[in-house]
mmCIF file of the N, C-alpha and C atoms, coordinates in Angstrom:
data_MODEL
# 
_entry.id   MODEL 
# 
loop_
_atom_site.group_PDB 
_atom_site.id 
_atom_site.type_symbol 
_atom_site.label_atom_id 
_atom_site.label_alt_id 
_atom_site.label_comp_id 
_atom_site.label_asym_id 
_atom_site.label_entity_id 
_atom_site.label_seq_id 
_atom_site.pdbx_PDB_ins_code 
_atom_site.Cartn_x 
_atom_site.Cartn_y 
_atom_site.Cartn_z 
_atom_site.occupancy 
_atom_site.B_iso_or_equiv 
_atom_site.pdbx_formal_charge 
_atom_site.auth_seq_id 
_atom_site.auth_comp_id 
_atom_site.auth_asym_id 
_atom_site.auth_atom_id 
_atom_site.pdbx_PDB_model_num 
ATOM 1   N N  . MET A 1 1  ? -48.994 -32.577 17.857 1.00 0.00 ? 1  MET A N  1 
ATOM 2   C CA . MET A 1 1  ? -47.943 -33.482 17.517 1.00 0.00 ? 1  MET A CA 1 
ATOM 3   C C  . MET A 1 1  ? -46.933 -33.778 15.836 1.00 0.00 ? 1  MET A C  1 
ATOM 4   N N  . ILE A 1 2  ? -48.269 -34.827 15.582 1.00 0.00 ? 2  ILE A N  1 
ATOM 5   C CA . ILE A 1 2  ? -48.819 -35.387 14.071 1.00 0.00 ? 2  ILE A CA 1 
ATOM 6   C C  . ILE A 1 2  ? -48.275 -34.415 13.531 1.00 0.00 ? 2  ILE A C  1 
ATOM 7   N N  . SER A 1 3  ? -48.921 -33.454 13.244 1.00 0.00 ? 3  SER A N  1 
ATOM 8   C CA . SER A 1 3  ? -48.322 -32.227 12.260 1.00 0.00 ? 3  SER A CA 1 
ATOM 9   C C  . SER A 1 3  ? -47.248 -32.091 12.138 1.00 0.00 ? 3  SER A C  1 
ATOM 10  N N  . GLN A 1 4  ? -46.384 -31.775 13.222 1.00 0.00 ? 4  GLN A N  1 
ATOM 11  C CA . GLN A 1 4  ? -44.876 -31.393 13.395 1.00 0.00 ? 4  GLN A CA 1 
ATOM 12  C C  . GLN A 1 4  ? -44.196 -32.665 12.766 1.00 0.00 ? 4  GLN A C  1 
ATOM 13  N N  . GLU A 1 5  ? -44.309 -34.383 13.590 1.00 0.00 ? 5  GLU A N  1 
ATOM 14  C CA . GLU A 1 5  ? -43.923 -34.840 13.063 1.00 0.00 ? 5  GLU A CA 1 
ATOM 15  C C  . GLU A 1 5  ? -43.608 -35.385 11.446 1.00 0.00 ? 5  GLU A C  1 
ATOM 16  N N  . ILE A 1 6  ? -44.684 -34.733 11.079 1.00 0.00 ? 6  ILE A N  1 
ATOM 17  C CA . ILE A 1 6  ? -45.274 -34.791 9.349  1.00 0.00 ? 6  ILE A CA 1 
ATOM 18  C C  . ILE A 1 6  ? -44.102 -34.153 8.713  1.00 0.00 ? 6  ILE A C  1 
ATOM 19  N N  . THR A 1 7  ? -44.073 -33.048 9.374  1.00 0.00 ? 7  THR A N  1 
ATOM 20  C CA . THR A 1 7  ? -43.639 -31.645 8.244  1.00 0.00 ? 7  THR A CA 1 
ATOM 21  C C  . THR A 1 7  ? -41.664 -31.587 8.954  1.00 0.00 ? 7  THR A C  1 
ATOM 22  N N  . ILE A 1 8  ? -41.752 -32.650 9.309  1.00 0.00 ? 8  ILE A N  1 
ATOM 23  C CA . ILE A 1 8  ? -39.994 -32.959 10.004 1.00 0.00 ? 8  ILE A CA 1 
ATOM 24  C C  . ILE A 1 8  ? -39.563 -33.733 9.128  1.00 0.00 ? 8  ILE A C  1 
ATOM 25  N N  . ASP A 1 9  ? -40.288 -34.902 8.740  1.00 0.00 ? 9  ASP A N  1 
ATOM 26  C CA . ASP A 1 9  ? -40.426 -36.361 7.681  1.00 0.00 ? 9  ASP A CA 1 
ATOM 27  C C  . ASP A 1 9  ? -40.322 -35.581 6.572  1.00 0.00 ? 9  ASP A C  1 
ATOM 28  N N  . LYS A 1 10 ? -41.203 -34.694 6.252  1.00 0.00 ? 10 LYS A N  1 
ATOM 29  C CA . LYS A 1 10 ? -41.129 -34.252 5.299  1.00 0.00 ? 10 LYS A CA 1 
ATOM 30  C C  . LYS A 1 10 ? -40.111 -33.286 4.622  1.00 0.00 ? 10 LYS A C  1 
ATOM 31  N N  . LEU A 1 11 ? -39.462 -32.212 5.632  1.00 0.00 ? 11 LEU A N  1 
ATOM 32  C CA . LEU A 1 11 ? -38.552 -32.187 5.280  1.00 0.00 ? 11 LEU A CA 1 
ATOM 33  C C  . LEU A 1 11 ? -36.735 -32.568 5.060  1.00 0.00 ? 11 LEU A C  1 
ATOM 34  N N  . ILE A 1 12 ? -37.183 -33.283 6.384  1.00 0.00 ? 12 ILE A N  1 
ATOM 35  C CA . ILE A 1 12 ? -36.005 -34.536 5.824  1.00 0.00 ? 12 ILE A CA 1 
ATOM 36  C C  . ILE A 1 12 ? -35.796 -35.372 4.659  1.00 0.00 ? 12 ILE A C  1 
ATOM 37  N N  . ALA A 1 13 ? -37.148 -35.636 4.108  1.00 0.00 ? 13 ALA A N  1 
ATOM 38  C CA . ALA A 1 13 ? -36.917 -36.302 3.111  1.00 0.00 ? 13 ALA A CA 1 
ATOM 39  C C  . ALA A 1 13 ? -37.148 -35.666 1.808  1.00 0.00 ? 13 ALA A C  1 
ATOM 40  N N  . ASP A 1 14 ? -37.247 -34.286 2.509  1.00 0.00 ? 14 ASP A N  1 
ATOM 41  C CA . ASP A 1 14 ? -36.756 -33.071 0.858  1.00 0.00 ? 14 ASP A CA 1 
ATOM 42  C C  . ASP A 1 14 ? -34.694 -33.215 0.483  1.00 0.00 ? 14 ASP A C  1 
ATOM 43  N N  . MET A 1 15 ? -34.648 -33.091 2.186  1.00 0.00 ? 15 MET A N  1 
ATOM 44  C CA . MET A 1 15 ? -32.701 -33.145 2.197  1.00 0.00 ? 15 MET A CA 1 
ATOM 45  C C  . MET A 1 15 ? -32.529 -34.048 1.694  1.00 0.00 ? 15 MET A C  1 
ATOM 46  N N  . ASP A 1 16 ? -33.117 -35.189 2.128  1.00 0.00 ? 16 ASP A N  1 
ATOM 47  C CA . ASP A 1 16 ? -32.512 -36.497 1.030  1.00 0.00 ? 16 ASP A CA 1 
ATOM 48  C C  . ASP A 1 16 ? -32.125 -36.476 -0.149 1.00 0.00 ? 16 ASP A C  1 
ATOM 49  N N  . GLN A 1 17 ? -33.297 -35.820 -0.582 1.00 0.00 ? 17 GLN A N  1 
ATOM 50  C CA . GLN A 1 17 ? -33.999 -35.662 -1.997 1.00 0.00 ? 17 GLN A CA 1 
ATOM 51  C C  . GLN A 1 17 ? -32.492 -34.719 -2.963 1.00 0.00 ? 17 GLN A C  1 
ATOM 52  N N  . GLN A 1 18 ? -32.361 -33.527 -2.039 1.00 0.00 ? 18 GLN A N  1 
ATOM 53  C CA . GLN A 1 18 ? -31.224 -33.044 -2.401 1.00 0.00 ? 18 GLN A CA 1 
ATOM 54  C C  . GLN A 1 18 ? -30.136 -32.970 -1.953 1.00 0.00 ? 18 GLN A C  1 
ATOM 55  N N  . ILE A 1 19 ? -29.251 -33.522 -1.528 1.00 0.00 ? 19 ILE A N  1 
ATOM 56  C CA . ILE A 1 19 ? -28.102 -34.979 -1.335 1.00 0.00 ? 19 ILE A CA 1 
ATOM 57  C C  . ILE A 1 19 ? -28.035 -35.396 -1.989 1.00 0.00 ? 19 ILE A C  1 
ATOM 58  N N  . GLU A 1 20 ? -28.786 -36.084 -2.383 1.00 0.00 ? 20 GLU A N  1 
ATOM 59  C CA . GLU A 1 20 ? -28.510 -37.306 -3.050 1.00 0.00 ? 20 GLU A CA 1 
ATOM 60  C C  . GLU A 1 20 ? -27.987 -36.592 -4.493 1.00 0.00 ? 20 GLU A C  1 
ATOM 61  N N  . ILE A 1 21 ? -29.088 -35.620 -5.101 1.00 0.00 ? 21 ILE A N  1 
ATOM 62  C CA . ILE A 1 21 ? -28.984 -34.560 -6.386 1.00 0.00 ? 21 ILE A CA 1 
ATOM 63  C C  . ILE A 1 21 ? -27.606 -34.164 -6.748 1.00 0.00 ? 21 ILE A C  1 
ATOM 64  N N  . LEU A 1 22 ? -27.489 -33.368 -4.947 1.00 0.00 ? 22 LEU A N  1 
ATOM 65  C CA . LEU A 1 22 ? -26.074 -32.643 -5.023 1.00 0.00 ? 22 LEU A CA 1 
ATOM 66  C C  . LEU A 1 22 ? -25.097 -33.558 -5.171 1.00 0.00 ? 22 LEU A C  1 
ATOM 67  N N  . THR A 1 23 ? -24.655 -34.926 -4.539 1.00 0.00 ? 23 THR A N  1 
ATOM 68  C CA . THR A 1 23 ? -23.358 -36.054 -4.307 1.00 0.00 ? 23 THR A CA 1 
ATOM 69  C C  . THR A 1 23 ? -23.693 -36.184 -5.971 1.00 0.00 ? 23 THR A C  1 
ATOM 70  N N  . ALA A 1 24 ? -24.716 -36.653 -6.559 1.00 0.00 ? 24 ALA A N  1 
ATOM 71  C CA . ALA A 1 24 ? -24.666 -36.541 -7.954 1.00 0.00 ? 24 ALA A CA 1 
ATOM 72  C C  . ALA A 1 24 ? -24.283 -35.399 -9.393 1.00 0.00 ? 24 ALA A C  1 
ATOM 73  N N  . ILE A 1 25 ? -24.417 -34.621 -8.708 1.00 0.00 ? 25 ILE A N  1 
ATOM 74  C CA . ILE A 1 25 ? -23.813 -33.864 -9.352 1.00 0.00 ? 25 ILE A CA 1 
ATOM 75  C C  . ILE A 1 25 ? -22.486 -33.201 -8.763 1.00 0.00 ? 25 ILE A C  1 
ATOM 76  N N  . ALA A 1 26 ? -22.461 -32.436 -7.383 1.00 0.00 ? 26 ALA A N  1 
ATOM 77  C CA . ALA A 1 26 ? -21.307 -31.950 -7.292 1.00 0.00 ? 26 ALA A CA 1 
ATOM 78  C C  . ALA A 1 26 ? -19.577 -32.092 -7.992 1.00 0.00 ? 26 ALA A C  1 
ATOM 79  N N  . GLY A 1 27 ? -19.218 -33.317 -7.350 1.00 0.00 ? 27 GLY A N  1 
ATOM 80  C CA . GLY A 1 27 ? -18.174 -33.767 -8.844 1.00 0.00 ? 27 GLY A CA 1 
ATOM 81  C C  . GLY A 1 27 ? -16.691 -32.766 -7.709 1.00 0.00 ? 27 GLY A C  1 
ATOM 82  N N  . ASP A 1 28 ? -16.160 -32.143 -8.349 1.00 0.00 ? 28 ASP A N  1 
ATOM 83  C CA . ASP A 1 28 ? -15.231 -31.325 -8.357 1.00 0.00 ? 28 ASP A CA 1 
ATOM 84  C C  . ASP A 1 28 ? -15.901 -29.445 -7.618 1.00 0.00 ? 28 ASP A C  1 
ATOM 85  N N  . ASN A 1 29 ? -16.887 -29.872 -8.342 1.00 0.00 ? 29 ASN A N  1 
ATOM 86  C CA . ASN A 1 29 ? -17.684 -28.337 -8.323 1.00 0.00 ? 29 ASN A CA 1 
ATOM 87  C C  . ASN A 1 29 ? -17.111 -27.907 -6.471 1.00 0.00 ? 29 ASN A C  1 
ATOM 88  N N  . ALA A 1 30 ? -16.800 -26.869 -6.255 1.00 0.00 ? 30 ALA A N  1 
ATOM 89  C CA . ALA A 1 30 ? -16.346 -26.486 -4.639 1.00 0.00 ? 30 ALA A CA 1 
ATOM 90  C C  . ALA A 1 30 ? -17.557 -25.843 -4.397 1.00 0.00 ? 30 ALA A C  1 
ATOM 91  N N  . ILE A 1 31 ? -18.172 -25.102 -5.147 1.00 0.00 ? 31 ILE A N  1 
ATOM 92  C CA . ILE A 1 31 ? -19.949 -24.547 -4.734 1.00 0.00 ? 31 ILE A CA 1 
ATOM 93  C C  . ILE A 1 31 ? -20.882 -25.432 -4.555 1.00 0.00 ? 31 ILE A C  1 
ATOM 94  N N  . LEU A 1 32 ? -21.234 -26.645 -5.009 1.00 0.00 ? 32 LEU A N  1 
ATOM 95  C CA . LEU A 1 32 ? -22.030 -27.497 -5.115 1.00 0.00 ? 32 LEU A CA 1 
ATOM 96  C C  . LEU A 1 32 ? -21.466 -28.898 -3.599 1.00 0.00 ? 32 LEU A C  1 
ATOM 97  N N  . THR A 1 33 ? -20.153 -28.487 -4.006 1.00 0.00 ? 33 THR A N  1 
ATOM 98  C CA . THR A 1 33 ? -19.863 -29.493 -2.534 1.00 0.00 ? 33 THR A CA 1 
ATOM 99  C C  . THR A 1 33 ? -19.805 -28.804 -1.072 1.00 0.00 ? 33 THR A C  1 
ATOM 100 N N  . GLU A 1 34 ? -19.554 -27.498 -1.419 1.00 0.00 ? 34 GLU A N  1 
ATOM 101 C CA . GLU A 1 34 ? -20.067 -26.813 0.028  1.00 0.00 ? 34 GLU A CA 1 
ATOM 102 C C  . GLU A 1 34 ? -20.880 -26.270 0.591  1.00 0.00 ? 34 GLU A C  1 
ATOM 103 N N  . GLN A 1 35 ? -22.638 -26.483 -0.695 1.00 0.00 ? 35 GLN A N  1 
ATOM 104 C CA . GLN A 1 35 ? -23.428 -26.903 -0.911 1.00 0.00 ? 35 GLN A CA 1 
ATOM 105 C C  . GLN A 1 35 ? -24.295 -28.101 0.217  1.00 0.00 ? 35 GLN A C  1 
ATOM 106 N N  . LEU A 1 36 ? -23.533 -29.080 -0.403 1.00 0.00 ? 36 LEU A N  1 
ATOM 107 C CA . LEU A 1 36 ? -23.671 -30.911 0.105  1.00 0.00 ? 36 LEU A CA 1 
ATOM 108 C C  . LEU A 1 36 ? -23.565 -30.446 1.497  1.00 0.00 ? 36 LEU A C  1 
ATOM 109 N N  . ARG A 1 37 ? -21.818 -29.831 1.774  1.00 0.00 ? 37 ARG A N  1 
ATOM 110 C CA . ARG A 1 37 ? -21.342 -30.143 2.633  1.00 0.00 ? 37 ARG A CA 1 
ATOM 111 C C  . ARG A 1 37 ? -22.559 -28.697 3.845  1.00 0.00 ? 37 ARG A C  1 
ATOM 112 N N  . LEU A 1 38 ? -23.128 -28.275 3.800  1.00 0.00 ? 38 LEU A N  1 
ATOM 113 C CA . LEU A 1 38 ? -23.887 -28.182 4.258  1.00 0.00 ? 38 LEU A CA 1 
ATOM 114 C C  . LEU A 1 38 ? -25.183 -28.293 4.958  1.00 0.00 ? 38 LEU A C  1 
ATOM 115 N N  . LEU A 1 39 ? -25.876 -28.538 4.004  1.00 0.00 ? 39 LEU A N  1 
ATOM 116 C CA . LEU A 1 39 ? -26.918 -29.376 4.038  1.00 0.00 ? 39 LEU A CA 1 
ATOM 117 C C  . LEU A 1 39 ? -26.939 -30.538 4.539  1.00 0.00 ? 39 LEU A C  1 
ATOM 118 N N  . LEU A 1 40 ? -25.830 -31.481 4.735  1.00 0.00 ? 40 LEU A N  1 
ATOM 119 C CA . LEU A 1 40 ? -25.642 -32.491 5.919  1.00 0.00 ? 40 LEU A CA 1 
ATOM 120 C C  . LEU A 1 40 ? -25.213 -32.285 6.631  1.00 0.00 ? 40 LEU A C  1 
ATOM 121 N N  . GLU A 1 41 ? -24.866 -30.756 6.959  1.00 0.00 ? 41 GLU A N  1 
ATOM 122 C CA . GLU A 1 41 ? -24.787 -30.351 8.696  1.00 0.00 ? 41 GLU A CA 1 
ATOM 123 C C  . GLU A 1 41 ? -26.415 -29.893 9.102  1.00 0.00 ? 41 GLU A C  1 
ATOM 124 N N  . ALA A 1 42 ? -26.800 -29.291 8.017  1.00 0.00 ? 42 ALA A N  1 
ATOM 125 C CA . ALA A 1 42 ? -28.045 -28.951 8.610  1.00 0.00 ? 42 ALA A CA 1 
ATOM 126 C C  . ALA A 1 42 ? -29.324 -29.598 8.641  1.00 0.00 ? 42 ALA A C  1 
ATOM 127 N N  . ARG A 1 43 ? -28.969 -31.139 7.661  1.00 0.00 ? 43 ARG A N  1 
ATOM 128 C CA . ARG A 1 43 ? -29.848 -32.311 8.258  1.00 0.00 ? 43 ARG A CA 1 
ATOM 129 C C  . ARG A 1 43 ? -29.852 -32.447 9.642  1.00 0.00 ? 43 ARG A C  1 
ATOM 130 N N  . GLU A 1 44 ? -28.092 -33.173 9.645  1.00 0.00 ? 44 GLU A N  1 
ATOM 131 C CA . GLU A 1 44 ? -27.927 -33.712 11.786 1.00 0.00 ? 44 GLU A CA 1 
ATOM 132 C C  . GLU A 1 44 ? -28.255 -32.554 12.356 1.00 0.00 ? 44 GLU A C  1 
ATOM 133 N N  . LEU A 1 45 ? -28.509 -31.364 12.244 1.00 0.00 ? 45 LEU A N  1 
ATOM 134 C CA . LEU A 1 45 ? -28.971 -30.228 13.437 1.00 0.00 ? 45 LEU A CA 1 
ATOM 135 C C  . LEU A 1 45 ? -30.223 -30.906 13.410 1.00 0.00 ? 45 LEU A C  1 
ATOM 136 N N  . ILE A 1 46 ? -31.296 -30.596 12.793 1.00 0.00 ? 46 ILE A N  1 
ATOM 137 C CA . ILE A 1 46 ? -32.483 -31.215 12.732 1.00 0.00 ? 46 ILE A CA 1 
ATOM 138 C C  . ILE A 1 46 ? -32.884 -31.694 13.331 1.00 0.00 ? 46 ILE A C  1 
ATOM 139 N N  . LEU A 1 47 ? -32.093 -33.652 12.595 1.00 0.00 ? 47 LEU A N  1 
ATOM 140 C CA . LEU A 1 47 ? -32.922 -34.292 13.945 1.00 0.00 ? 47 LEU A CA 1 
ATOM 141 C C  . LEU A 1 47 ? -31.884 -34.269 15.124 1.00 0.00 ? 47 LEU A C  1 
ATOM 142 N N  . ASN A 1 48 ? -30.821 -33.850 15.410 1.00 0.00 ? 48 ASN A N  1 
ATOM 143 C CA . ASN A 1 48 ? -30.426 -33.543 16.736 1.00 0.00 ? 48 ASN A CA 1 
ATOM 144 C C  . ASN A 1 48 ? -31.564 -32.816 18.012 1.00 0.00 ? 48 ASN A C  1 
ATOM 145 N N  . GLN A 1 49 ? -31.564 -32.052 16.854 1.00 0.00 ? 49 GLN A N  1 
ATOM 146 C CA . GLN A 1 49 ? -33.073 -31.137 17.546 1.00 0.00 ? 49 GLN A CA 1 
ATOM 147 C C  . GLN A 1 49 ? -34.008 -31.623 18.061 1.00 0.00 ? 49 GLN A C  1 
ATOM 148 N N  . GLU A 1 50 ? -34.065 -32.595 17.227 1.00 0.00 ? 50 GLU A N  1 
ATOM 149 C CA . GLU A 1 50 ? -35.794 -33.213 17.142 1.00 0.00 ? 50 GLU A CA 1 
ATOM 150 C C  . GLU A 1 50 ? -35.822 -34.314 18.195 1.00 0.00 ? 50 GLU A C  1 
ATOM 151 N N  . LEU A 1 51 ? -34.532 -34.581 18.757 1.00 0.00 ? 51 LEU A N  1 
ATOM 152 C CA . LEU A 1 51 ? -34.120 -36.028 19.533 1.00 0.00 ? 51 LEU A CA 1 
ATOM 153 C C  . LEU A 1 51 ? -33.522 -34.822 20.773 1.00 0.00 ? 51 LEU A C  1 
ATOM 154 N N  . GLU A 1 52 ? -33.754 -33.713 20.767 1.00 0.00 ? 52 GLU A N  1 
ATOM 155 C CA . GLU A 1 52 ? -33.690 -32.637 22.382 1.00 0.00 ? 52 GLU A CA 1 
ATOM 156 C C  . GLU A 1 52 ? -34.813 -32.709 22.393 1.00 0.00 ? 52 GLU A C  1 
ATOM 157 N N  . ILE A 1 53 ? -34.909 -32.153 21.653 1.00 0.00 ? 53 ILE A N  1 
ATOM 158 C CA . ILE A 1 53 ? -37.037 -31.882 21.929 1.00 0.00 ? 53 ILE A CA 1 
ATOM 159 C C  . ILE A 1 53 ? -37.898 -33.228 22.224 1.00 0.00 ? 53 ILE A C  1 
ATOM 160 N N  . GLU A 1 54 ? -37.768 -34.229 21.732 1.00 0.00 ? 54 GLU A N  1 
ATOM 161 C CA . GLU A 1 54 ? -38.721 -35.186 22.444 1.00 0.00 ? 54 GLU A CA 1 
ATOM 162 C C  . GLU A 1 54 ? -37.724 -35.649 23.779 1.00 0.00 ? 54 GLU A C  1 
ATOM 163 N N  . ARG A 1 55 ? -36.277 -35.504 23.958 1.00 0.00 ? 55 ARG A N  1 
ATOM 164 C CA . ARG A 1 55 ? -36.025 -36.056 25.508 1.00 0.00 ? 55 ARG A CA 1 
ATOM 165 C C  . ARG A 1 55 ? -36.592 -35.557 26.172 1.00 0.00 ? 55 ARG A C  1 
ATOM 166 N N  . LEU A 1 56 ? -36.879 -33.717 26.452 1.00 0.00 ? 56 LEU A N  1 
ATOM 167 C CA . LEU A 1 56 ? -37.121 -32.758 27.263 1.00 0.00 ? 56 LEU A CA 1 
ATOM 168 C C  . LEU A 1 56 ? -38.347 -32.525 26.923 1.00 0.00 ? 56 LEU A C  1 
ATOM 169 N N  . GLY A 1 57 ? -39.136 -33.060 26.324 1.00 0.00 ? 57 GLY A N  1 
ATOM 170 C CA . GLY A 1 57 ? -40.929 -33.525 26.228 1.00 0.00 ? 57 GLY A CA 1 
ATOM 171 C C  . GLY A 1 57 ? -40.779 -34.529 27.217 1.00 0.00 ? 57 GLY A C  1 
ATOM 172 N N  . GLU A 1 58 ? -40.239 -35.576 27.528 1.00 0.00 ? 58 GLU A N  1 
ATOM 173 C CA . GLU A 1 58 ? -40.540 -37.165 28.196 1.00 0.00 ? 58 GLU A CA 1 
ATOM 174 C C  . GLU A 1 58 ? -39.760 -36.643 29.686 1.00 0.00 ? 58 GLU A C  1 
ATOM 175 N N  . LEU A 1 59 ? -39.537 -35.376 29.568 1.00 0.00 ? 59 LEU A N  1 
ATOM 176 C CA . LEU A 1 59 ? -39.020 -35.112 30.882 1.00 0.00 ? 59 LEU A CA 1 
ATOM 177 C C  . LEU A 1 59 ? -39.904 -33.785 32.483 1.00 0.00 ? 59 LEU A C  1 
ATOM 178 N N  . ILE A 1 60 ? -40.853 -33.118 30.505 1.00 0.00 ? 60 ILE A N  1 
ATOM 179 C CA . ILE A 1 60 ? -42.017 -32.394 31.435 1.00 0.00 ? 60 ILE A CA 1 
ATOM 180 C C  . ILE A 1 60 ? -42.726 -33.464 31.472 1.00 0.00 ? 60 ILE A C  1 
ATOM 181 N N  . ASP A 1 61 ? -43.984 -32.742 33.435 1.00 0.00 ? 61 ASP A N  1 
ATOM 182 C CA . ASP A 1 61 ? -44.707 -33.868 33.899 1.00 0.00 ? 61 ASP A CA 1 
ATOM 183 C C  . ASP A 1 61 ? -45.974 -32.690 33.747 1.00 0.00 ? 61 ASP A C  1 
ATOM 184 N N  . PRO A 1 62 ? -46.923 -33.289 32.941 1.00 0.00 ? 62 PRO A N  1 
ATOM 185 C CA . PRO A 1 62 ? -48.297 -32.706 32.409 1.00 0.00 ? 62 PRO A CA 1 
ATOM 186 C C  . PRO A 1 62 ? -48.904 -31.954 33.052 1.00 0.00 ? 62 PRO A C  1 
ATOM 187 N N  . ASP A 1 63 ? -48.549 -32.584 34.762 1.00 0.00 ? 63 ASP A N  1 
ATOM 188 C CA . ASP A 1 63 ? -49.283 -31.967 35.536 1.00 0.00 ? 63 ASP A CA 1 
ATOM 189 C C  . ASP A 1 63 ? -48.810 -30.295 35.809 1.00 0.00 ? 63 ASP A C  1 
ATOM 190 N N  . ASP A 1 64 ? -47.316 -30.454 35.569 1.00 0.00 ? 64 ASP A N  1 
ATOM 191 C CA . ASP A 1 64 ? -47.006 -29.154 35.318 1.00 0.00 ? 64 ASP A CA 1 
ATOM 192 C C  . ASP A 1 64 ? -46.695 -28.132 34.266 1.00 0.00 ? 64 ASP A C  1 
ATOM 193 N N  . PHE A 1 65 ? -47.286 -28.281 33.425 1.00 0.00 ? 65 PHE A N  1 
ATOM 194 C CA . PHE A 1 65 ? -48.607 -27.428 32.597 1.00 0.00 ? 65 PHE A CA 1 
ATOM 195 C C  . PHE A 1 65 ? -49.320 -25.386 32.717 1.00 0.00 ? 65 PHE A C  1 
ATOM 196 N N  . GLY A 1 66 ? -49.504 -26.665 33.892 1.00 0.00 ? 66 GLY A N  1 
ATOM 197 C CA . GLY A 1 66 ? -51.064 -24.826 34.126 1.00 0.00 ? 66 GLY A CA 1 
ATOM 198 C C  . GLY A 1 66 ? -49.768 -24.135 34.974 1.00 0.00 ? 66 GLY A C  1 
ATOM 199 N N  . ASP A 1 67 ? -48.681 -24.437 36.043 1.00 0.00 ? 67 ASP A N  1 
ATOM 200 C CA . ASP A 1 67 ? -47.912 -23.660 36.114 1.00 0.00 ? 67 ASP A CA 1 
ATOM 201 C C  . ASP A 1 67 ? -46.802 -22.853 35.238 1.00 0.00 ? 67 ASP A C  1 
ATOM 202 N N  . ARG A 1 68 ? -46.277 -23.416 34.472 1.00 0.00 ? 68 ARG A N  1 
ATOM 203 C CA . ARG A 1 68 ? -45.556 -23.040 33.562 1.00 0.00 ? 68 ARG A CA 1 
ATOM 204 C C  . ARG A 1 68 ? -45.779 -22.343 32.262 1.00 0.00 ? 68 ARG A C  1 
ATOM 205 N N  . LEU A 1 69 ? -47.639 -22.224 31.814 1.00 0.00 ? 69 LEU A N  1 
ATOM 206 C CA . LEU A 1 69 ? -48.475 -21.365 30.709 1.00 0.00 ? 69 LEU A CA 1 
ATOM 207 C C  . LEU A 1 69 ? -48.163 -19.398 31.824 1.00 0.00 ? 69 LEU A C  1 
ATOM 208 N N  . THR A 1 70 ? -47.804 -19.263 30.091 1.00 0.00 ? 70 THR A N  1 
ATOM 209 C CA . THR A 1 70 ? -47.821 -17.394 29.808 1.00 0.00 ? 70 THR A CA 1 
ATOM 210 C C  . THR A 1 70 ? -49.535 -17.206 30.536 1.00 0.00 ? 70 THR A C  1 
ATOM 211 N N  . ILE A 1 71 ? -49.559 -16.151 30.638 1.00 0.00 ? 71 ILE A N  1 
ATOM 212 C CA . ILE A 1 71 ? -51.073 -15.380 31.355 1.00 0.00 ? 71 ILE A CA 1 
ATOM 213 C C  . ILE A 1 71 ? -51.900 -15.044 29.244 1.00 0.00 ? 71 ILE A C  1 
ATOM 214 N N  . VAL A 1 72 ? -51.222 -15.110 28.156 1.00 0.00 ? 72 VAL A N  1 
ATOM 215 C CA . VAL A 1 72 ? -51.724 -15.377 26.960 1.00 0.00 ? 72 VAL A CA 1 
ATOM 216 C C  . VAL A 1 72 ? -51.956 -17.473 26.689 1.00 0.00 ? 72 VAL A C  1 
ATOM 217 N N  . ASP A 1 73 ? -51.267 -18.372 26.674 1.00 0.00 ? 73 ASP A N  1 
ATOM 218 C CA . ASP A 1 73 ? -51.779 -19.503 26.608 1.00 0.00 ? 73 ASP A CA 1 
ATOM 219 C C  . ASP A 1 73 ? -53.045 -19.627 27.769 1.00 0.00 ? 73 ASP A C  1 
ATOM 220 N N  . ARG A 1 74 ? -52.780 -19.186 28.994 1.00 0.00 ? 74 ARG A N  1 
ATOM 221 C CA . ARG A 1 74 ? -54.145 -19.269 29.550 1.00 0.00 ? 74 ARG A CA 1 
ATOM 222 C C  . ARG A 1 74 ? -55.609 -18.863 30.035 1.00 0.00 ? 74 ARG A C  1 
ATOM 223 N N  . ARG A 1 75 ? -55.638 -18.012 29.051 1.00 0.00 ? 75 ARG A N  1 
ATOM 224 C CA . ARG A 1 75 ? -56.532 -16.487 28.014 1.00 0.00 ? 75 ARG A CA 1 
ATOM 225 C C  . ARG A 1 75 ? -57.330 -17.753 27.609 1.00 0.00 ? 75 ARG A C  1 
ATOM 226 N N  . GLY A 1 76 ? -56.416 -18.406 26.391 1.00 0.00 ? 76 GLY A N  1 
ATOM 227 C CA . GLY A 1 76 ? -56.769 -19.188 25.816 1.00 0.00 ? 76 GLY A CA 1 
ATOM 228 C C  . GLY A 1 76 ? -57.449 -21.025 26.410 1.00 0.00 ? 76 GLY A C  1 
ATOM 229 N N  . GLU A 1 77 ? -56.827 -21.314 26.747 1.00 0.00 ? 77 GLU A N  1 
ATOM 230 C CA . GLU A 1 77 ? -56.911 -21.946 27.907 1.00 0.00 ? 77 GLU A CA 1 
ATOM 231 C C  . GLU A 1 77 ? -58.901 -22.420 27.791 1.00 0.00 ? 77 GLU A C  1 
ATOM 232 N N  . THR A 1 78 ? -58.970 -21.318 29.009 1.00 0.00 ? 78 THR A N  1 
ATOM 233 C CA . THR A 1 78 ? -60.221 -20.675 29.633 1.00 0.00 ? 78 THR A CA 1 
ATOM 234 C C  . THR A 1 78 ? -61.322 -20.290 28.455 1.00 0.00 ? 78 THR A C  1 
ATOM 235 N N  . GLY A 1 79 ? -60.921 -19.917 27.464 1.00 0.00 ? 79 GLY A N  1 
ATOM 236 C CA . GLY A 1 79 ? -61.641 -19.024 26.715 1.00 0.00 ? 79 GLY A CA 1 
ATOM 237 C C  . GLY A 1 79 ? -61.942 -17.760 26.650 1.00 0.00 ? 79 GLY A C  1 
ATOM 238 N N  . GLU A 1 80 ? -61.152 -16.625 27.304 1.00 0.00 ? 80 GLU A N  1 
ATOM 239 C CA . GLU A 1 80 ? -61.522 -15.307 28.099 1.00 0.00 ? 80 GLU A CA 1 
ATOM 240 C C  . GLU A 1 80 ? -60.573 -14.523 26.392 1.00 0.00 ? 80 GLU A C  1 
# 
């Protein structure tokens, strides 16, 4: 989970940097303004998805994991 958080944090940081640059240079350029809008929308969607994943993760009972695993997951756990 830590590596996922670092990856998402890095992605958001990179997007923030791109947003800052685009904001500075977009001006009246329609193409750059649209790119900025799409980047802001994508950033918002990623943050919302991360929150939803965390919320769903809190709802899952760790004791139920064994019941929910696929055959492939079960074989990986037992070393088969």
